[in-house]
PANU-276687 format. One line per 5 residues: number of its first residue (from 1); their letters; for each residue x, y, z of N, C-alpha, C, O, CB. Coordinates in steps of 0.05 Angstrom, whole numbers, plus 5000, padded with zeros to 4 digits. Each point is the difference from the previous one (the first is absolute). Glycine has a CB too. Example, Ala and Ser with C-alpha at 12.3 -4.5 7.8 and 13.67 -1.06 7.14 Angstrom:
1> as> 5264 4886 5156 4982 5024 5000 5018 5024 5000 5021 5000 5013 4941 4977 5012 | 5031 5044 4961 5016 5024 5001 4985 5022 5014 5010 5022 5004 5014 4965 4953
***
This chain:
1> xxxxx> 6054 4175 5278 4991 5025 5010 4994 5019 4979 4981 5015 5002 5042 4976 5037 | 4993 5010 4942 4994 5020 4978 4975 4992 4988 4985 5019 4995 5063 4990 4996 | 4945 4967 5002 4977 4992 4989 4975 5009 5017 4981 5011 4989 5045 4951 4990 | 4974 5034 5047 4981 5008 5017 4990 5032 4998 4977 5008 5002 5042 4954 5025 | 5003 5052 4969 4996 5029 4999 4989 5007 4971 4983 5018 4998 5057 4991 5038
6> xxxxx> 4968 4978 4944 4990 5004 4973 4968 4992 5001 4983 5015 4989 5067 4974 4989 | 4943 4989 5033 4972 4991 5001 4982 5022 5014 4978 5006 4992 5039 4944 5009 | 4995 5059 5021 4985 5019 5018 4997 5026 4984 4979 5012 5003 5038 4967 5041 | 5002 5031 4941 4999 5024 4985 4977 4997 4979 4985 5020 4997 5066 4989 5010 | 4945 4968 4980 4983 4999 4976 4971 4993 5012 4981 4999 4984 5059 4985 4982
11> xxxxx> 4957 5011 5057 4973 4993 5013 4981 5023 5001 4976 4994 5003 5048 4973 5025 | 4983 5059 4969 4979 5023 5003 5013 5025 4989 5022 5000 4989 4957 4981 5052 | 5004 5040 4964 5009 5024 4991 5015 5018 5023 4994 4995 5024 4967 5001 4941 | 5055 5020 5029 5014 5016 5020 4983 5023 5005 4981 5004 4985 5066 4981 5001 | 4957 5033 5034 4987 5023 5007 4996 5019 4977 4978 5009 4993 5039 4985 5052
16> xxxxx> 5006 5012 4943 5001 5019 4977 4982 4995 4978 4988 5018 4989 5054 4989 5022 | 4958 4969 4984 4980 4989 4976 4971 5004 5009 4983 5009 4985 5051 4955 4999 | 4961 5029 5040 4972 5005 5011 4992 5030 4999 4979 5007 4992 5027 4953 5037 | 5013 5056 4980 4993 5029 5000 4996 5010 4971 4980 5013 4995 5047 4994 5049 | 4991 4986 4937 4995 5007 4972 4975 4990 4988 4987 5015 4986 5058 4985 5009
21> xxxxx> 4947 4973 5012 4974 4993 4989 4976 5015 5011 4981 5007 4986 5039 4950 5006 | 4981 5048 5035 4979 5015 5012 4998 5030 4990 4978 5012 4996 5029 4958 5044 | 5016 5040 4955 5001 5029 4989 4988 4999 4972 4983 5018 4995 5059 4994 5031 | 4964 4971 4958 4991 4998 4972 4968 4996 5002 4985 5015 4987 5061 4964 4995 | 4945 5002 5033 4971 4996 5004 4986 5024 5012 4977 5004 4993 5031 4948 5013
26> xxxxx> 5003 5063 5010 4987 5022 5012 5000 5023 4979 4981 5016 5001 5033 4969 5046 | 5007 5018 4934 4997 5020 4981 4979 4995 4981 4986 5019 4992 5059 4989 5013 | 4950 4967 4986 4982 4991 4981 4970 5005 5015 4981 5009 4986 5055 4954 4990 | 4961 5030 5048 4975 5004 5014 4994 5029 5001 4978 5009 4994 5028 4949 5033 | 5013 5057 4980 4995 5030 5001 4992 5013 4973 4984 5018 5000 5048 4983 5036
31> xxxxx> 4979 4990 4943 4992 5010 4975 4973 4991 4993 4985 5015 4988 5061 4986 4998 | 4945 4975 5020 4973 4990 4996 4979 5015 5016 4979 5007 4990 5042 4948 5000 | 4985 5049 5034 4980 5013 5019 4996 5030 4987 4978 5010 4997 5038 4961 5051 | 5006 5042 4946 4996 5027 4990 4985 5002 4974 4985 5020 4996 5055 4990 5027 | 4964 4970 4959 4985 4998 4977 4968 4994 5006 4982 5011 4988 5063 4974 4990
36> xxxxx> 4953 4996 5039 4972 4995 5007 4983 5024 5014 4976 5005 4995 5040 4946 5010 | 4999 5064 5010 4988 5023 5014 4991 5021 4978 4978 5012 5000 5052 4980 5043 | 4990 5011 4939 4992 5021 4978 4978 4991 4982 4984 5016 4991 5062 5000 5008 | 4951 4959 4997 4977 4989 4982 4975 5000 5017 4979 5006 4989 5050 4962 4983 | 4972 5027 5056 4976 5003 5015 4989 5027 5002 4976 5003 5000 5039 4960 5022
41> xxxxx> 5003 5057 4979 4993 5029 5001 4988 5009 4973 4980 5015 4999 5057 4995 5036 | 4974 4979 4943 4987 5006 4972 4972 4989 5000 4982 5013 4991 5062 4984 4985 | 4953 4977 5035 4976 4988 4998 4979 5015 5018 4976 5003 4992 5048 4952 4997 | 4983 5055 5035 4983 5016 5015 4992 5025 4987 4976 5007 5002 5043 4972 5034 | 4999 5036 4952 4994 5024 4986 4981 4992 4976 4981 5015 4997 5065 5008 5017
46> xxxxx> 4956 4959 4972 4984 4994 4978 4971 4991 5009 4981 5006 4986 5062 4982 4988 | 4956 4998 5047 4975 4996 5012 4986 5022 5010 4975 5001 4999 5041 4961 5009 | 4999 5058 5004 4988 5025 5009 4989 5018 4979 4979 5013 5002 5051 4984 5035 | 4986 5003 4939 4992 5014 4975 4975 4988 4989 4982 5015 4994 5066 4996 4995 | 4949 4962 5009 4979 4988 4991 4972 5005 5014 4979 5003 4988 5057 4966 4999
51> xxxxx> 4968 5033 5042 4979 5006 5019 4990 5029 4994 4976 5004 4997 5044 4964 5039 | 4998 5052 4962 4996 5028 4995 4986 5002 4974 4982 5017 4997 5059 4997 5029 | 4965 4971 4954 4988 5003 4974 4972 4989 4999 4982 5011 4987 5063 4985 4992 | 4951 4982 5037 4971 4991 5003 4984 5022 5014 4977 5006 4992 5037 4944 5010 | 4996 5061 5020 4986 5018 5015 4993 5024 4982 4977 5008 4999 5045 4976 5043
56> xxxxx> 4997 5029 4945 4995 5022 4983 4982 4993 4976 4984 5018 4992 5059 4998 5023 | 4958 4962 4975 4981 4990 4979 4971 5000 5009 4981 5011 4988 5055 4960 4994 | 4961 5016 5041 4974 4998 5013 4989 5028 5007 4977 5006 4995 5035 4947 5025 | 5004 5064 4990 4992 5028 5006 4989 5013 4975 4977 5011 5000 5059 4993 5037 | 4979 4995 4942 4992 5013 4977 4974 4989 4989 4983 5015 4991 5063 4995 5000
61> xxxxx> 4950 4962 5010 4976 4987 4991 4976 5008 5017 4979 5005 4989 5048 4955 4995 | 4976 5044 5043 4978 5008 5019 4992 5027 4992 4976 5006 4999 5041 4966 5039 | 5002 5047 4957 4994 5027 4993 4984 5002 4972 4982 5017 4996 5061 4997 5029 | 4965 4968 4957 4986 4999 4976 4972 4986 5003 4981 5008 4987 5064 4991 4990 | 4952 4982 5040 4973 4988 5006 4983 5024 5013 4977 5005 4992 5044 4944 5016
66> xxxxx> 4989 5063 5010 4983 5020 5014 4992 5024 4981 4978 5010 5001 5045 4977 5043 | 4996 5020 4939 4993 5021 4981 4979 4992 4979 4985 5017 4989 5061 4999 5018 | 4954 4957 4987 4980 4988 4982 4975 4993 5013 4982 4990 4987 5054 4992 4987 | 4961 5024 5053 4973 4995 5013 4997 4976 5015 4979 4995 5012 5004 5027 4955 | 5038 4962 5035 4999 4974 5015 4994 5008 5031 5018 5012 5012 5017 4963 4953
71> xxxxx> 4943 5019 5046 4993 5007 5029 5011 4980 5020 5000 5005 5024 4960 5016 4961 | 5050 4955 5004 5015 4983 5021 5026 5005 5004 5012 4991 5019 4962 4976 4970 | 5039 5049 4993 5029 5007 5004 5000 5025 5019 4983 5017 5001 5033 4966 4950 | 5006 5016 5066 5003 5020 5020 5030 5005 5005 5015 4981 4997 4940 5006 5024 | 5054 5036 4987 5028 5006 5006 5009 4989 5028 5022 5005 5008 4973 5035 4963
76> xxxxx> 4987 4947 5042 5010 4989 5027 5021 4981 4997 5000 4983 4982 4956 5024 5036 | 5062 4993 5001 5026 4984 4999 4992 4971 5000 5013 4985 4986 5016 5051 5038 | 4950 4955 4991 4992 4973 5001 4991 4989 4976 5004 4977 4995 4986 5030 5047 | 4996 5010 4940 4990 4993 4973 5026 4996 4983 5001 4981 4984 4953 5046 5022 | 5065 4991 4996 5024 5000 4981 5013 4973 5008 5006 4984 4982 5003 5071 5014
81> xxxxx> 4996 4939 5029 5015 4977 5008 4984 4974 4994 5011 4979 4995 5012 5049 5043 | 4952 4974 4961 4985 4975 4992 5003 4993 4972 4998 4977 4992 4970 5033 5042 | 5037 5010 4950 5006 4996 4971 5026 4987 4994 5004 4991 4977 4969 5047 5015 | 5045 4962 5028 5026 4991 4995 5003 4971 5010 4994 4994 5023 5023 5053 4981 | 4991 4935 4978 4999 4970 5009 5031 4993 5004 5017 5006 4984 4936 4981 4989
86> xxxxx> 5050 4999 5050 5028 4992 5006 4996 4967 5005 4986 4992 5018 5031 5058 5005 | 4995 4935 4960 4997 4971 5005 4971 4989 4998 4994 4979 5011 5046 5026 5016 | 4942 5011 4961 4972 4994 4999 4984 5012 5018 4975 4998 4997 5036 4965 4987 | 5000 5051 5036 4983 5013 5022 5003 5029 4997 5021 5011 4992 4985 4951 5039 | 4973 5052 4977 5000 5029 4999 5014 5012 5026 4998 4989 5022 4959 5009 4949
91> xxxxx> 5055 5024 5025 5012 5013 5022 4979 5012 5018 4976 5001 4992 5064 5009 4979 | 4967 5000 5054 4981 5007 5018 4995 5031 5000 4978 5010 5006 5035 4949 5021 | 5007 5056 4966 5000 5027 5001 5013 5013 5025 5000 5024 5004 4961 4972 4967 | 5049 4984 5046 5014 5009 5026 5030 5001 4990 5011 4978 4996 4955 5000 5041 | 5048 5044 4959 5027 4998 4991 5020 4983 5016 5019 4988 4989 4972 5055 4992
96> xxxxx> 5005 4957 5045 5018 4982 5015 4994 4970 4994 5018 4984 4994 4985 5051 5043 | 4973 4959 4963 4997 4971 4996 5005 4992 4973 5011 4979 4996 4958 5021 5039 | 5023 5017 4943 5008 4994 4974 5030 4998 4996 5009 4981 4986 4951 5038 5000 | 5055 5000 5024 5030 4999 4997 5012 4975 5011 5019 4989 4988 4982 5059 5016 | 4988 4942 5020 5009 4975 5014 4993 4977 4979 5017 4982 4996 4974 5036 5056
101> xxxxx> 4985 4982 4935 4991 4980 4984 5017 4998 4975 5005 4978 4991 4950 5027 5027 | 5054 5016 4972 5017 5002 4977 5029 4999 5004 5015 5000 4981 4952 5023 5001 | 5042 4976 5044 5028 4997 5006 5014 5027 5000 5025 5001 4999 4973 4953 4980 | 4989 5068 5022 5013 5027 5002 4999 5009 5028 4984 4990 5017 5004 5022 4937 | 5031 5009 5052 5001 5012 5026 4976 5016 5004 4987 5000 5021 5061 5000 4978
106> xxxxx> 4946 5016 4980 4977 5022 5003 4992 5004 4971 5015 4994 4981 5002 5032 5065 | 4959 4986 4952 4990 5007 4972 4978 5023 5004 4987 5001 5021 5022 4948 4958 | 4988 5067 5002 4981 5019 5001 4983 5000 4971 5013 5004 4979 5018 5024 5057 | 4946 4968 4963 4984 5000 4976 4999 5026 4986 4992 5003 4977 4980 4962 5043 | 5038 5056 4995 4998 5027 4987 4970 5008 5000 4985 4990 5017 5057 5002 4954
111> xxxxx> 4948 5027 5011 4973 5005 4998 4992 5007 4972 5018 5002 4982 4983 5013 5065 | 4974 4988 4947 4991 5004 4971 4991 5030 5000 4994 5013 5020 4990 4935 4970 | 5016 5060 4983 4989 5026 4996 4970 4999 5009 4985 4981 4996 5047 5028 4965 | 4961 5014 5053 4971 5004 5006 4988 5019 4981 5010 5022 4997 4998 4969 5051 | 4970 4999 4938 4988 5016 4979 4973 5008 5007 4985 4986 5014 5042 4991 4953
116> xxxxx> 4967 5049 5023 4971 5008 5003 4984 4988 4979 5011 4987 4982 5002 5055 5039 | 4961 4962 4981 4983 4987 4979 5006 5011 4972 4996 4987 4980 4968 5007 5054 | 5047 5030 4965 5006 5011 4975 5027 4991 4987 5008 5009 4978 4964 5029 5038 | 5042 4944 5001 5025 4989 4991 5023 5015 5007 5022 4991 4993 4955 4990 4972 | 5021 5042 5049 5023 5016 5008 5013 4986 5024 4986 4988 5017 4992 5056 4966
121> xxxxx> 5048 4958 5019 5015 4985 5022 5002 5017 5022 5011 5022 4996 5014 4950 4974 | 4967 5021 5055 5002 5015 5024 5024 4992 5018 5009 5016 5017 4943 4989 4981 | 5059 4971 4998 5023 4991 5017 5018 4983 4982 4990 4981 4988 4983 5020 5057 | 5052 5005 4954 5019 4986 4982 5007 4973 5011 5000 4997 5024 5017 5045 4959 | 4990 4941 5001 5010 4973 5008 5028 4999 5012 5018 5015 4992 4953 4968 4973
126> xxxxx> 5031 5001 5053 5025 4992 5012 5004 4971 4992 4983 4983 5005 5014 5050 5034 | 5029 4961 4948 5004 4972 4992 5006 4983 5026 5007 5008 5022 5011 5007 4931 | 4977 4958 5039 5004 4981 5022 5031 4998 5003 5015 5007 4982 4939 4966 5010 | 5055 5017 5032 5029 4994 5006 5001 4974 5017 4981 4993 5014 5032 5059 4984 | 5009 4935 5002 5005 4978 5016 5029 5001 5012 5020 5006 4988 4948 4968 4984
131> xxxxx> 5030 5019 5054 5026 4999 5015 5009 4970 5002 4985 4983 5009 5004 5060 5018 | 5036 4952 4964 5010 4972 4999 5014 4994 5027 5006 5018 5015 4999 4985 4933 | 4999 4972 5057 5013 4991 5026 5026 5014 5006 5006 5003 5024 4974 4954 4969 | 5034 5052 4989 5024 5014 5005 4997 5030 5005 5020 5014 5005 5000 4953 4967 | 4956 5043 5028 4988 5025 5004 5005 5019 4979 4996 5024 5004 5009 4968 5040
136> xxxxx> 5002 4999 4933 4999 5017 4974 4971 5000 4991 4984 4982 5005 5064 5006 4979 | 4946 5035 5004 4972 5005 4991 4999 5002 4967 5016 5013 4987 4974 5013 5061 | 4990 4957 4942 4996 5002 4970 4976 5016 4997 4979 4996 5012 5042 4961 4977 | 4983 5065 4993 4980 5021 4995 5003 5008 4972 5021 5010 4992 4980 5005 5054 | 4979 4981 4937 5000 5010 4972 5023 4988 4985 5013 5015 4986 4965 5028 5028
141> xxxxx> 5028 4930 4988 5022 4987 4987 5030 5010 5008 5020 4998 4985 4946 4995 4977 | 5034 5017 5062 5026 5009 5012 5003 4991 5027 4981 5000 5016 5019 5039 4956 | 5024 4954 5034 5007 4989 5028 5012 5023 5014 5020 5011 4992 4988 4940 4995 | 4978 5059 5036 5006 5022 5019 5011 4991 5026 4996 4976 5006 4968 5050 4974 | 5048 4988 5035 5009 4995 5026 4976 5006 5021 5002 4990 5023 5047 5021 4961
146> xxxx> 4930 5004 5009 4979 5007 5018 4975 5002 4987 4999 5003 4976 5032 5018 5050 | 4948 4978 4989 4971 5004 4987 4997 5026 4988 5010 5020 5011 4969 4951 5022 | 5007 5030 4945 5000 5025 4985 4980 5022 5013 5003 5023 4993 5009 4949 4963 | 4971 5020 5060 4982 5020 5013 4990 4989 5026 4984 5014 5014 5002 5002 4941
***
């Protein structure tokens, strides 16, 4: 009889052992999920900053092209968006559609300086901004809690 009880005892884990193993596994998983979410947020911010840099660079180039007499360049949003390539395809200029295409919640291309023929600026530039999936906003290399304008 004593031998039967000993064999039964060594046949498996008791409840405490199972609870401890599950608790250890859950702790490791929780730490991994938190680390992953932090890295995913950093990647989203980096992607937004890269997009904003592309937009601002193209805006500056278009203003330069217009000032140098390029008659094909225009300050229209569709022209600006067409200059920005994402995975080989140009953006449409529709902020909602382009935000969805890029994986953002929302975006704004901002606007460009409007210049007179003499080169004087009649309207100041507003920088582009991007709203991420968690509703934070990236604007001028800063993460904000709301849209800047």
